[in-house]
NUVEXMI-243068 format. One record per residue (C-alpha): residue number from 1; residue in three letters; x, y, z. Coordinates in nm, 3 decimals, always signed. Layout:
N
<NUM,ALA,<X,Y,Z>>
...
//
This chain:
532
<1,UNK,<-0.685,-0.456,-2.137>>
<2,UNK,<-1.007,-0.562,-2.299>>
<3,UNK,<-1.366,-0.507,-2.188>>
<4,UNK,<-1.670,-0.713,-2.273>>
<5,UNK,<-2.018,-0.758,-2.129>>
<6,UNK,<-2.129,-1.090,-1.983>>
<7,UNK,<-2.486,-1.215,-2.018>>
<8,UNK,<-2.643,-1.276,-1.679>>
<9,UNK,<-2.991,-1.319,-1.537>>
<10,UNK,<-3.159,-1.029,-1.362>>
<11,UNK,<-2.911,-0.753,-1.439>>
<12,UNK,<-2.878,-0.539,-1.125>>
<13,UNK,<-2.800,-0.171,-1.109>>
<14,UNK,<-2.491,-0.092,-0.903>>
<15,UNK,<-2.597,+0.128,-0.611>>
<16,UNK,<-2.371,+0.270,-0.340>>
<17,UNK,<-2.055,+0.108,-0.214>>
<18,UNK,<-2.164,-0.252,-0.145>>
<19,UNK,<-2.425,-0.478,+0.008>>
<20,UNK,<-2.217,-0.523,+0.319>>
<21,UNK,<-2.500,-0.489,+0.570>>
<22,UNK,<-2.710,-0.764,+0.412>>
<23,UNK,<-2.408,-0.984,+0.368>>
<24,UNK,<-2.298,-0.941,+0.728>>
<25,UNK,<-2.640,-1.052,+0.849>>
<26,UNK,<-2.629,-1.356,+0.622>>
<27,UNK,<-2.280,-1.446,+0.739>>
<28,UNK,<-2.372,-1.406,+1.103>>
<29,UNK,<-2.653,-1.657,+1.049>>
<30,UNK,<-2.401,-1.900,+0.901>>
<31,UNK,<-2.159,-1.861,+1.191>>
<32,UNK,<-2.357,-2.045,+1.455>>
<33,UNK,<-2.191,-2.383,+1.405>>
<34,UNK,<-2.069,-2.524,+1.736>>
<35,UNK,<-1.689,-2.557,+1.729>>
<36,UNK,<-1.504,-2.837,+1.906>>
<37,UNK,<-1.393,-2.740,+2.254>>
<38,UNK,<-1.070,-2.543,+2.239>>
<39,UNK,<-1.041,-2.575,+1.861>>
<40,UNK,<-1.224,-2.300,+1.673>>
<41,UNK,<-1.353,-2.390,+1.329>>
<42,UNK,<-1.214,-2.136,+1.088>>
<43,UNK,<-1.383,-1.992,+0.779>>
<44,UNK,<-1.118,-2.096,+0.528>>
<45,UNK,<-1.092,-1.956,+0.173>>
<46,UNK,<-1.267,-2.268,+0.042>>
<47,UNK,<-1.564,-2.225,+0.277>>
<48,UNK,<-1.906,-2.179,+0.116>>
<49,UNK,<-1.948,-1.849,+0.303>>
<50,UNK,<-1.679,-1.691,+0.083>>
<51,UNK,<-1.868,-1.776,-0.236>>
<52,UNK,<-2.201,-1.684,-0.074>>
<53,UNK,<-2.077,-1.336,+0.007>>
<54,UNK,<-1.943,-1.289,-0.347>>
<55,UNK,<-2.287,-1.383,-0.482>>
<56,UNK,<-2.440,-1.100,-0.279>>
<57,UNK,<-2.219,-0.835,-0.438>>
<58,UNK,<-2.374,-0.620,-0.711>>
<59,UNK,<-2.256,-0.698,-1.066>>
<60,UNK,<-2.258,-0.433,-1.339>>
<61,UNK,<-2.258,-0.687,-1.622>>
<62,UNK,<-1.910,-0.587,-1.742>>
<63,UNK,<-1.599,-0.804,-1.717>>
<64,UNK,<-1.255,-0.646,-1.744>>
<65,UNK,<-0.968,-0.876,-1.840>>
<66,UNK,<-0.592,-0.838,-1.816>>
<67,UNK,<-0.309,-1.085,-1.874>>
<68,UNK,<+0.005,-1.046,-1.663>>
<69,UNK,<+0.332,-1.232,-1.710>>
<70,UNK,<+0.583,-1.213,-1.425>>
<71,UNK,<+0.938,-1.249,-1.558>>
<72,UNK,<+1.293,-1.126,-1.543>>
<73,UNK,<+1.394,-0.868,-1.801>>
<74,UNK,<+1.665,-0.616,-1.883>>
<75,UNK,<+1.608,-0.242,-1.902>>
<76,UNK,<+1.782,+0.091,-1.854>>
<77,UNK,<+1.725,+0.303,-1.546>>
<78,UNK,<+1.892,+0.641,-1.495>>
<79,UNK,<+2.133,+0.552,-1.775>>
<80,UNK,<+2.234,+0.221,-1.616>>
<81,UNK,<+2.156,-0.123,-1.757>>
<82,UNK,<+1.972,-0.330,-1.496>>
<83,UNK,<+1.814,-0.674,-1.478>>
<84,UNK,<+1.506,-0.700,-1.260>>
<85,UNK,<+1.162,-0.865,-1.237>>
<86,UNK,<+0.832,-0.716,-1.344>>
<87,UNK,<+0.503,-0.768,-1.524>>
<88,UNK,<+0.481,-0.787,-1.902>>
<89,UNK,<+0.848,-0.708,-1.949>>
<90,UNK,<+0.857,-0.355,-1.811>>
<91,UNK,<+0.929,-0.143,-1.505>>
<92,UNK,<+0.583,+0.008,-1.544>>
<93,UNK,<+0.313,-0.260,-1.521>>
<94,UNK,<-0.024,-0.217,-1.692>>
<95,UNK,<-0.265,+0.016,-1.514>>
<96,UNK,<-0.591,-0.177,-1.484>>
<97,UNK,<-0.905,+0.038,-1.503>>
<98,UNK,<-1.256,-0.081,-1.423>>
<99,UNK,<-1.578,+0.050,-1.269>>
<100,UNK,<-1.724,-0.045,-0.932>>
<101,UNK,<-1.950,-0.345,-0.980>>
<102,UNK,<-1.742,-0.489,-1.264>>
<103,UNK,<-1.587,-0.834,-1.258>>
<104,UNK,<-1.208,-0.848,-1.293>>
<105,UNK,<-1.037,-1.145,-1.459>>
<106,UNK,<-0.657,-1.156,-1.454>>
<107,UNK,<-0.454,-1.440,-1.596>>
<108,UNK,<-0.116,-1.465,-1.426>>
<109,UNK,<+0.164,-1.652,-1.604>>
<110,UNK,<+0.471,-1.713,-1.388>>
<111,UNK,<+0.785,-1.680,-1.598>>
<112,UNK,<+1.006,-1.644,-1.290>>
<113,UNK,<+1.234,-1.907,-1.144>>
<114,UNK,<+1.052,-1.873,-0.812>>
<115,UNK,<+0.687,-1.911,-0.704>>
<116,UNK,<+0.477,-1.593,-0.704>>
<117,UNK,<+0.125,-1.455,-0.642>>
<118,UNK,<-0.071,-1.131,-0.678>>
<119,UNK,<-0.228,-0.944,-0.388>>
<120,UNK,<-0.497,-0.684,-0.466>>
<121,UNK,<-0.406,-0.418,-0.213>>
<122,UNK,<-0.698,-0.243,-0.044>>
<123,UNK,<-0.979,-0.443,-0.202>>
<124,UNK,<-1.256,-0.605,-0.001>>
<125,UNK,<-1.255,-0.900,-0.238>>
<126,UNK,<-1.334,-1.268,-0.191>>
<127,UNK,<-1.081,-1.438,+0.034>>
<128,UNK,<-0.963,-1.706,-0.208>>
<129,UNK,<-0.844,-1.434,-0.450>>
<130,UNK,<-0.641,-1.228,-0.202>>
<131,UNK,<-0.309,-1.369,-0.319>>
<132,UNK,<-0.136,-1.458,+0.010>>
<133,UNK,<+0.058,-1.784,-0.037>>
<134,UNK,<-0.015,-2.059,+0.217>>
<135,UNK,<-0.309,-1.863,+0.362>>
<136,UNK,<-0.549,-1.784,+0.078>>
<137,UNK,<-0.387,-1.979,-0.209>>
<138,UNK,<-0.097,-2.203,-0.297>>
<139,UNK,<+0.188,-2.004,-0.448>>
<140,UNK,<+0.192,-2.014,-0.828>>
<141,UNK,<+0.492,-2.228,-0.918>>
<142,UNK,<+0.757,-2.135,-1.173>>
<143,UNK,<+0.621,-2.201,-1.521>>
<144,UNK,<+0.263,-2.230,-1.396>>
<145,UNK,<-0.033,-1.992,-1.399>>
<146,UNK,<-0.326,-1.878,-1.189>>
<147,UNK,<-0.653,-1.716,-1.294>>
<148,UNK,<-0.785,-1.448,-1.059>>
<149,UNK,<-1.155,-1.362,-1.086>>
<150,UNK,<-1.358,-1.146,-0.849>>
<151,UNK,<-1.607,-0.860,-0.831>>
<152,UNK,<-1.500,-0.504,-0.754>>
<153,UNK,<-1.738,-0.365,-0.489>>
<154,UNK,<-1.571,-0.030,-0.410>>
<155,UNK,<-1.446,+0.255,-0.629>>
<156,UNK,<-1.109,+0.411,-0.560>>
<157,UNK,<-0.734,+0.412,-0.617>>
<158,UNK,<-0.583,+0.072,-0.544>>
<159,UNK,<-0.286,-0.133,-0.661>>
<160,UNK,<-0.167,-0.489,-0.709>>
<161,UNK,<+0.165,-0.649,-0.621>>
<162,UNK,<+0.338,-0.977,-0.556>>
<163,UNK,<+0.296,-1.106,-0.202>>
<164,UNK,<+0.599,-1.336,-0.209>>
<165,UNK,<+0.897,-1.234,+0.000>>
<166,UNK,<+1.099,-0.951,-0.157>>
<167,UNK,<+0.944,-0.963,-0.506>>
<168,UNK,<+0.754,-0.635,-0.460>>
<169,UNK,<+1.091,-0.471,-0.401>>
<170,UNK,<+1.158,-0.525,-0.770>>
<171,UNK,<+0.892,-0.411,-1.020>>
<172,UNK,<+0.616,-0.663,-0.955>>
<173,UNK,<+0.341,-0.407,-0.892>>
<174,UNK,<+0.092,-0.192,-1.081>>
<175,UNK,<-0.202,+0.045,-1.035>>
<176,UNK,<-0.567,-0.063,-1.017>>
<177,UNK,<-0.816,+0.221,-1.068>>
<178,UNK,<-1.184,+0.151,-0.999>>
<179,UNK,<-1.407,+0.429,-1.126>>
<180,UNK,<-1.711,+0.549,-0.933>>
<181,UNK,<-2.027,+0.546,-1.151>>
<182,UNK,<-2.170,+0.817,-0.924>>
<183,UNK,<-1.853,+1.029,-0.911>>
<184,UNK,<-1.918,+1.389,-0.802>>
<185,UNK,<-1.566,+1.528,-0.840>>
<186,UNK,<-1.516,+1.761,-1.135>>
<187,UNK,<-1.178,+1.741,-1.309>>
<188,UNK,<-1.036,+1.742,-1.660>>
<189,UNK,<-0.813,+1.436,-1.645>>
<190,UNK,<-0.643,+1.214,-1.392>>
<191,UNK,<-0.280,+1.117,-1.358>>
<192,UNK,<-0.185,+0.791,-1.190>>
<193,UNK,<+0.145,+0.836,-1.004>>
<194,UNK,<+0.331,+0.534,-0.867>>
<195,UNK,<+0.626,+0.611,-0.636>>
<196,UNK,<+0.901,+0.368,-0.547>>
<197,UNK,<+1.241,+0.350,-0.379>>
<198,UNK,<+1.480,+0.155,-0.599>>
<199,UNK,<+1.810,-0.030,-0.573>>
<200,UNK,<+1.764,-0.359,-0.761>>
<201,UNK,<+2.041,-0.396,-1.017>>
<202,UNK,<+2.197,-0.063,-0.915>>
<203,UNK,<+2.360,-0.117,-0.575>>
<204,UNK,<+2.244,-0.472,-0.504>>
<205,UNK,<+1.930,-0.682,-0.484>>
<206,UNK,<+1.644,-0.680,-0.232>>
<207,UNK,<+1.748,-1.027,-0.117>>
<208,UNK,<+2.099,-0.902,-0.042>>
<209,UNK,<+1.951,-0.613,+0.157>>
<210,UNK,<+1.728,-0.851,+0.351>>
<211,UNK,<+2.022,-1.079,+0.428>>
<212,UNK,<+2.227,-0.789,+0.560>>
<213,UNK,<+1.946,-0.642,+0.767>>
<214,UNK,<+1.863,-0.982,+0.912>>
<215,UNK,<+2.203,-0.987,+1.076>>
<216,UNK,<+2.095,-0.695,+1.293>>
<217,UNK,<+2.304,-0.402,+1.404>>
<218,UNK,<+2.570,-0.364,+1.668>>
<219,UNK,<+2.744,-0.067,+1.824>>
<220,UNK,<+2.998,-0.085,+1.543>>
<221,UNK,<+2.736,-0.115,+1.270>>
<222,UNK,<+2.631,+0.136,+1.009>>
<223,UNK,<+2.324,+0.257,+1.195>>
<224,UNK,<+2.090,+0.174,+1.480>>
<225,UNK,<+1.722,+0.208,+1.556>>
<226,UNK,<+1.439,+0.027,+1.730>>
<227,UNK,<+1.372,-0.079,+2.085>>
<228,UNK,<+1.696,-0.273,+2.108>>
<229,UNK,<+1.898,+0.050,+2.119>>
<230,UNK,<+1.693,+0.315,+2.300>>
<231,UNK,<+1.829,+0.666,+2.310>>
<232,UNK,<+2.074,+0.633,+2.021>>
<233,UNK,<+2.118,+0.954,+1.820>>
<234,UNK,<+2.078,+0.918,+1.444>>
<235,UNK,<+2.147,+1.279,+1.351>>
<236,UNK,<+1.951,+1.604,+1.357>>
<237,UNK,<+1.573,+1.583,+1.347>>
<238,UNK,<+1.404,+1.753,+1.056>>
<239,UNK,<+1.724,+1.805,+0.857>>
<240,UNK,<+1.692,+1.918,+0.495>>
<241,UNK,<+1.935,+1.728,+0.270>>
<242,UNK,<+2.040,+1.843,-0.074>>
<243,UNK,<+1.798,+1.749,-0.352>>
<244,UNK,<+2.081,+1.655,-0.586>>
<245,UNK,<+2.222,+1.384,-0.362>>
<246,UNK,<+2.077,+1.035,-0.370>>
<247,UNK,<+1.995,+0.822,-0.070>>
<248,UNK,<+2.354,+0.719,-0.080>>
<249,UNK,<+2.532,+0.428,-0.236>>
<250,UNK,<+2.638,+0.173,+0.025>>
<251,UNK,<+2.955,+0.279,+0.199>>
<252,UNK,<+3.255,+0.123,+0.025>>
<253,UNK,<+3.009,-0.101,-0.157>>
<254,UNK,<+2.952,-0.312,+0.154>>
<255,UNK,<+2.643,-0.187,+0.336>>
<256,UNK,<+2.281,-0.122,+0.244>>
<257,UNK,<+2.196,-0.006,+0.597>>
<258,UNK,<+2.097,+0.356,+0.640>>
<259,UNK,<+2.189,+0.584,+0.928>>
<260,UNK,<+2.086,+0.942,+0.993>>
<261,UNK,<+1.742,+0.921,+0.830>>
<262,UNK,<+1.530,+1.134,+1.063>>
<263,UNK,<+1.182,+1.281,+1.038>>
<264,UNK,<+0.999,+1.490,+1.295>>
<265,UNK,<+0.678,+1.414,+1.106>>
<266,UNK,<+0.723,+1.038,+1.142>>
<267,UNK,<+0.847,+1.065,+1.499>>
<268,UNK,<+1.212,+0.977,+1.458>>
<269,UNK,<+1.394,+0.720,+1.248>>
<270,UNK,<+1.264,+0.743,+0.890>>
<271,UNK,<+1.400,+0.422,+0.736>>
<272,UNK,<+1.644,+0.133,+0.739>>
<273,UNK,<+1.772,+0.109,+0.381>>
<274,UNK,<+1.987,+0.320,+0.146>>
<275,UNK,<+1.831,+0.373,-0.197>>
<276,UNK,<+2.024,+0.524,-0.488>>
<277,UNK,<+1.704,+0.612,-0.679>>
<278,UNK,<+1.347,+0.722,-0.619>>
<279,UNK,<+1.113,+0.660,-0.909>>
<280,UNK,<+0.805,+0.844,-1.036>>
<281,UNK,<+0.614,+0.617,-1.274>>
<282,UNK,<+0.925,+0.402,-1.319>>
<283,UNK,<+1.144,+0.699,-1.416>>
<284,UNK,<+1.432,+0.875,-1.245>>
<285,UNK,<+1.418,+1.257,-1.214>>
<286,UNK,<+1.649,+1.314,-1.513>>
<287,UNK,<+1.396,+1.136,-1.739>>
<288,UNK,<+1.084,+1.264,-1.565>>
<289,UNK,<+0.734,+1.163,-1.671>>
<290,UNK,<+0.542,+1.453,-1.829>>
<291,UNK,<+0.163,+1.494,-1.845>>
<292,UNK,<+0.025,+1.728,-2.112>>
<293,UNK,<-0.252,+1.966,-1.999>>
<294,UNK,<-0.396,+2.312,-2.055>>
<295,UNK,<-0.360,+2.608,-1.821>>
<296,UNK,<-0.655,+2.609,-1.585>>
<297,UNK,<-0.716,+2.235,-1.611>>
<298,UNK,<-0.798,+2.052,-1.289>>
<299,UNK,<-0.595,+1.732,-1.261>>
<300,UNK,<-0.686,+1.447,-1.030>>
<301,UNK,<-0.362,+1.307,-0.894>>
<302,UNK,<-0.392,+0.941,-0.792>>
<303,UNK,<-0.077,+0.884,-0.588>>
<304,UNK,<+0.036,+0.535,-0.485>>
<305,UNK,<+0.336,+0.465,-0.261>>
<306,UNK,<+0.474,+0.130,-0.378>>
<307,UNK,<+0.804,+0.173,-0.190>>
<308,UNK,<+0.950,-0.079,+0.048>>
<309,UNK,<+1.110,+0.145,+0.313>>
<310,UNK,<+1.033,+0.508,+0.224>>
<311,UNK,<+0.751,+0.751,+0.302>>
<312,UNK,<+0.709,+1.033,+0.050>>
<313,UNK,<+0.616,+1.397,+0.110>>
<314,UNK,<+0.432,+1.500,-0.206>>
<315,UNK,<+0.361,+1.856,-0.315>>
<316,UNK,<+0.376,+2.115,-0.590>>
<317,UNK,<+0.598,+2.418,-0.526>>
<318,UNK,<+0.389,+2.731,-0.480>>
<319,UNK,<+0.057,+2.550,-0.521>>
<320,UNK,<-0.190,+2.386,-0.285>>
<321,UNK,<-0.335,+2.038,-0.321>>
<322,UNK,<-0.696,+1.960,-0.234>>
<323,UNK,<-0.706,+1.614,-0.078>>
<324,UNK,<-1.022,+1.421,-0.169>>
<325,UNK,<-0.960,+1.051,-0.099>>
<326,UNK,<-0.728,+0.831,+0.099>>
<327,UNK,<-0.688,+0.458,+0.033>>
<328,UNK,<-0.978,+0.474,-0.212>>
<329,UNK,<-1.240,+0.631,+0.018>>
<330,UNK,<-1.358,+0.994,+0.014>>
<331,UNK,<-1.259,+1.235,+0.288>>
<332,UNK,<-1.370,+1.581,+0.387>>
<333,UNK,<-1.172,+1.796,+0.144>>
<334,UNK,<-0.862,+1.961,+0.286>>
<335,UNK,<-0.621,+2.206,+0.121>>
<336,UNK,<-0.258,+2.132,+0.205>>
<337,UNK,<+0.092,+2.232,+0.103>>
<338,UNK,<+0.200,+1.868,+0.100>>
<339,UNK,<+0.084,+1.520,+0.198>>
<340,UNK,<+0.289,+1.231,+0.338>>
<341,UNK,<+0.222,+0.876,+0.219>>
<342,UNK,<+0.355,+0.572,+0.401>>
<343,UNK,<+0.428,+0.253,+0.209>>
<344,UNK,<+0.105,+0.105,+0.075>>
<345,UNK,<-0.099,+0.425,+0.119>>
<346,UNK,<-0.278,+0.611,-0.160>>
<347,UNK,<-0.397,+0.970,-0.183>>
<348,UNK,<-0.621,+1.139,-0.440>>
<349,UNK,<-0.576,+1.515,-0.476>>
<350,UNK,<-0.697,+1.792,-0.709>>
<351,UNK,<-0.451,+2.039,-0.861>>
<352,UNK,<-0.528,+2.340,-1.083>>
<353,UNK,<-0.258,+2.372,-1.349>>
<354,UNK,<-0.085,+2.707,-1.420>>
<355,UNK,<+0.085,+2.798,-1.746>>
<356,UNK,<+0.422,+2.635,-1.816>>
<357,UNK,<+0.589,+2.340,-1.643>>
<358,UNK,<+0.447,+2.236,-1.306>>
<359,UNK,<+0.671,+2.001,-1.105>>
<360,UNK,<+0.503,+1.736,-0.892>>
<361,UNK,<+0.763,+1.646,-0.631>>
<362,UNK,<+0.778,+1.340,-0.407>>
<363,UNK,<+1.050,+1.390,-0.147>>
<364,UNK,<+1.162,+1.082,+0.048>>
<365,UNK,<+1.070,+1.169,+0.406>>
<366,UNK,<+1.380,+1.204,+0.621>>
<367,UNK,<+1.604,+1.085,+0.338>>
<368,UNK,<+1.783,+1.248,+0.046>>
<369,UNK,<+1.687,+1.244,-0.320>>
<370,UNK,<+1.362,+1.306,-0.505>>
<371,UNK,<+1.102,+1.150,-0.732>>
<372,UNK,<+0.969,+1.388,-0.991>>
<373,UNK,<+0.716,+1.438,-1.267>>
<374,UNK,<+0.591,+1.741,-1.460>>
<375,UNK,<+0.262,+1.875,-1.593>>
<376,UNK,<+0.326,+2.078,-1.908>>
<377,UNK,<+0.101,+2.322,-2.092>>
<378,UNK,<+0.347,+2.334,-2.383>>
<379,UNK,<+0.516,+2.660,-2.292>>
<380,UNK,<+0.814,+2.757,-2.082>>
<381,UNK,<+1.128,+2.561,-2.003>>
<382,UNK,<+1.137,+2.242,-1.800>>
<383,UNK,<+1.324,+2.305,-1.472>>
<384,UNK,<+1.626,+2.097,-1.387>>
<385,UNK,<+1.571,+1.860,-1.091>>
<386,UNK,<+1.852,+2.023,-0.890>>
<387,UNK,<+1.679,+2.363,-0.904>>
<388,UNK,<+1.362,+2.243,-0.734>>
<389,UNK,<+1.281,+2.273,-0.360>>
<390,UNK,<+1.405,+2.002,-0.128>>
<391,UNK,<+1.139,+2.049,+0.138>>
<392,UNK,<+0.771,+2.135,+0.180>>
<393,UNK,<+0.662,+2.327,+0.488>>
<394,UNK,<+0.326,+2.477,+0.581>>
<395,UNK,<+0.024,+2.252,+0.616>>
<396,UNK,<+0.146,+1.892,+0.588>>
<397,UNK,<-0.071,+1.592,+0.681>>
<398,UNK,<-0.096,+1.219,+0.623>>
<399,UNK,<-0.408,+1.023,+0.531>>
<400,UNK,<-0.459,+0.901,+0.886>>
<401,UNK,<-0.509,+1.262,+1.000>>
<402,UNK,<-0.800,+1.328,+0.761>>
<403,UNK,<-1.171,+1.300,+0.836>>
<404,UNK,<-1.402,+1.061,+0.651>>
<405,UNK,<-1.669,+1.195,+0.422>>
<406,UNK,<-1.995,+1.147,+0.616>>
<407,UNK,<-2.124,+0.919,+0.341>>
<408,UNK,<-1.864,+0.651,+0.422>>
<409,UNK,<-1.836,+0.687,+0.801>>
<410,UNK,<-1.925,+0.384,+1.010>>
<411,UNK,<-2.246,+0.411,+1.209>>
<412,UNK,<-2.176,+0.430,+1.585>>
<413,UNK,<-2.174,+0.088,+1.749>>
<414,UNK,<-2.019,-0.062,+2.060>>
<415,UNK,<-1.735,-0.295,+1.954>>
<416,UNK,<-1.814,-0.663,+1.987>>
<417,UNK,<-1.449,-0.742,+2.042>>
<418,UNK,<-1.119,-0.559,+2.077>>
<419,UNK,<-0.777,-0.682,+1.970>>
<420,UNK,<-0.452,-0.521,+2.077>>
<421,UNK,<-0.160,-0.552,+1.837>>
<422,UNK,<+0.160,-0.446,+2.007>>
<423,UNK,<+0.425,-0.366,+1.746>>
<424,UNK,<+0.752,-0.499,+1.884>>
<425,UNK,<+1.116,-0.559,+1.796>>
<426,UNK,<+1.400,-0.341,+1.677>>
<427,UNK,<+1.704,-0.297,+1.457>>
<428,UNK,<+1.954,-0.454,+1.696>>
<429,UNK,<+1.834,-0.806,+1.620>>
<430,UNK,<+1.602,-0.707,+1.333>>
<431,UNK,<+1.334,-0.911,+1.508>>
<432,UNK,<+1.016,-0.725,+1.414>>
<433,UNK,<+0.693,-0.881,+1.536>>
<434,UNK,<+0.343,-0.845,+1.677>>
<435,UNK,<+0.291,-0.900,+2.050>>
<436,UNK,<+0.657,-0.999,+2.087>>
<437,UNK,<+0.622,-1.283,+1.836>>
<438,UNK,<+0.761,-1.307,+1.488>>
<439,UNK,<+0.501,-1.443,+1.247>>
<440,UNK,<+0.559,-1.796,+1.117>>
<441,UNK,<+0.396,-1.874,+0.782>>
<442,UNK,<+0.428,-2.244,+0.868>>
<443,UNK,<+0.198,-2.188,+1.166>>
<444,UNK,<-0.017,-1.892,+1.053>>
<445,UNK,<-0.308,-1.936,+1.293>>
<446,UNK,<-0.103,-1.947,+1.610>>
<447,UNK,<-0.210,-1.643,+1.815>>
<448,UNK,<-0.453,-1.542,+1.539>>
<449,UNK,<-0.689,-1.252,+1.608>>
<450,UNK,<-1.024,-1.428,+1.599>>
<451,UNK,<-1.343,-1.255,+1.487>>
<452,UNK,<-1.692,-1.358,+1.380>>
<453,UNK,<-1.911,-1.243,+1.095>>
<454,UNK,<-2.115,-0.940,+1.193>>
<455,UNK,<-1.871,-0.821,+1.462>>
<456,UNK,<-1.774,-0.458,+1.502>>
<457,UNK,<-1.402,-0.500,+1.567>>
<458,UNK,<-1.181,-0.251,+1.747>>
<459,UNK,<-0.806,-0.279,+1.685>>
<460,UNK,<-0.544,-0.099,+1.890>>
<461,UNK,<-0.208,-0.070,+1.715>>
<462,UNK,<+0.033,-0.004,+2.004>>
<463,UNK,<+0.379,+0.085,+1.876>>
<464,UNK,<+0.636,-0.013,+2.136>>
<465,UNK,<+0.929,+0.037,+1.897>>
<466,UNK,<+1.137,+0.342,+1.806>>
<467,UNK,<+1.038,+0.308,+1.440>>
<468,UNK,<+0.720,+0.412,+1.256>>
<469,UNK,<+0.512,+0.138,+1.091>>
<470,UNK,<+0.249,+0.164,+0.813>>
<471,UNK,<+0.005,-0.105,+0.926>>
<472,UNK,<-0.212,-0.268,+0.658>>
<473,UNK,<-0.522,-0.488,+0.686>>
<474,UNK,<-0.627,-0.718,+0.402>>
<475,UNK,<-0.984,-0.759,+0.283>>
<476,UNK,<-1.139,-0.468,+0.479>>
<477,UNK,<-1.120,-0.097,+0.532>>
<478,UNK,<-1.113,+0.043,+0.882>>
<479,UNK,<-1.200,+0.382,+1.023>>
<480,UNK,<-0.933,+0.568,+1.217>>
<481,UNK,<-1.086,+0.654,+1.555>>
<482,UNK,<-1.454,+0.739,+1.563>>
<483,UNK,<-1.462,+0.993,+1.283>>
<484,UNK,<-1.132,+0.958,+1.098>>
<485,UNK,<-1.068,+0.848,+0.743>>
<486,UNK,<-1.166,+0.510,+0.601>>
<487,UNK,<-0.837,+0.336,+0.520>>
<488,UNK,<-0.660,+0.004,+0.486>>
<489,UNK,<-0.309,+0.129,+0.572>>
<490,UNK,<-0.227,+0.373,+0.853>>
<491,UNK,<+0.093,+0.525,+0.991>>
<492,UNK,<+0.163,+0.428,+1.354>>
<493,UNK,<+0.436,+0.647,+1.499>>
<494,UNK,<+0.689,+0.538,+1.763>>
<495,UNK,<+0.548,+0.500,+2.115>>
<496,UNK,<+0.200,+0.594,+1.994>>
<497,UNK,<-0.128,+0.403,+1.973>>
<498,UNK,<-0.368,+0.422,+1.679>>
<499,UNK,<-0.716,+0.279,+1.733>>
<500,UNK,<-0.923,+0.172,+1.432>>
<501,UNK,<-1.258,+0.001,+1.386>>
<502,UNK,<-1.391,-0.221,+1.111>>
<503,UNK,<-1.693,-0.437,+1.041>>
<504,UNK,<-1.634,-0.810,+1.002>>
<505,UNK,<-1.832,-0.839,+0.679>>
<506,UNK,<-1.595,-1.036,+0.454>>
<507,UNK,<-1.532,-1.395,+0.568>>
<508,UNK,<-1.201,-1.572,+0.547>>
<509,UNK,<-0.846,-1.550,+0.673>>
<510,UNK,<-0.692,-1.204,+0.636>>
<511,UNK,<-0.335,-1.095,+0.685>>
<512,UNK,<-0.240,-0.779,+0.871>>
<513,UNK,<+0.117,-0.654,+0.858>>
<514,UNK,<+0.358,-0.365,+0.847>>
<515,UNK,<+0.395,-0.247,+0.487>>
<516,UNK,<+0.764,-0.186,+0.531>>
<517,UNK,<+0.869,-0.482,+0.316>>
<518,UNK,<+1.167,-0.563,+0.535>>
<519,UNK,<+0.976,-0.543,+0.864>>
<520,UNK,<+0.702,-0.770,+0.729>>
<521,UNK,<+0.949,-1.024,+0.597>>
<522,UNK,<+1.115,-1.038,+0.939>>
<523,UNK,<+0.788,-1.111,+1.117>>
<524,UNK,<+0.564,-0.806,+1.175>>
<525,UNK,<+0.250,-0.987,+1.056>>
<526,UNK,<-0.060,-1.150,+1.197>>
<527,UNK,<-0.392,-1.298,+1.084>>
<528,UNK,<-0.746,-1.182,+1.148>>
<529,UNK,<-0.923,-1.515,+1.146>>
<530,UNK,<-1.297,-1.557,+1.097>>
<531,UNK,<-1.427,-1.842,+1.308>>
<532,UNK,<-1.767,-2.011,+1.306>>
//
């Protein structure tokens, strides 16, 4: 990564989180064009409003650049030679660091045999840089390139990943850390932690998993969940599997489907897919990542769940974590014994380091196995993975249960419009969808959720399935309820409704979807569509 300063006229000081209020007013003024009867005119990524809003964002004067090459490569994982796909030839992609108000320039070179793209998860960026093929950009063809360039309005812990089919289920993802120039937290260093469930090159490929799941499940199948099979028993709730076992290699080498994954915390079925490995910064537990520190140091943990089908319960045995941020935005601090992250979620937490080796454990919720890293002060003996706890009890929360810091809470306002997104489908046919319809990328605006610039939008995620879903919104952050955390991804448990609100202050066409990679690929997506 390289950093340089651009010359620009009228250098502006970055103040606060953004200029969203002024921009929303400007966009509302632009949205008065009369649309043809019955055919709303949409604010497409090429619309002038997208560039106008970008021009209103504060610019620090600094441009951060990073080149990324997506390609296939060979590596070793848990002692096994594997071939997979990633950025810059490694399982661990570059961590991009910038400061709020900076401009980010990323040159993507596609060395894959398939088209690709990059989505900047959690960022309220300009719509034509969001990286969703066929909605915000054409996919970047094999052998071609694409230059991403946009301003970074909000500080926080974010990440980037391919938004093409099952590519994120390989290693096409990395961390994006945007520093806060007015940061008030006091800590000695931070540790970026990326968690992932892994099978590519070990027990199969993500495409093989998707093909098998797409066939659905029957009474004679390997497992059942979802609305298609109500009342089926998947095993004891809240069971505590052995930490030394993995998520299980497919039975007789024929099935990637998972049965018996249960979580009281998530409300039932915990996942669909067997994973032989769970990774902590691209490493298996036997080769755990180690951060050097001094006793008494305060470490900021920036935890990112990049998994496709697994929530993680993260904690430190015998220590408490102080949660400070979720999905990039500050929350009222809460001390916990562990925190659960759904796929796509991020949590920032503070940890005071004792003498010796301190294990940071990420336990796959409702599944077996572990992801593991250590903080070392240079004394003591590193514990073996099998000797570590296989559960965390006590105070356990997820980011959707936290309260926003008052400085980032939305001002009270009556919603201008409400959209209900019923989460539908099940494992029997593997027919996940929104409002009983599987999303069709060839017809993305059919049944779109239409909004206008300046709207306060209320969204009701109504989960009619027997499976939990981490629901993600592109290009915005929402507030959970009236006083909950500011987030872009929230856990919606079976048979429950989660209501969120957001301000329509970023024009364009924005995807919303379940961040279970397999549920999204099978249709649990929709589009929030700005109209004029």
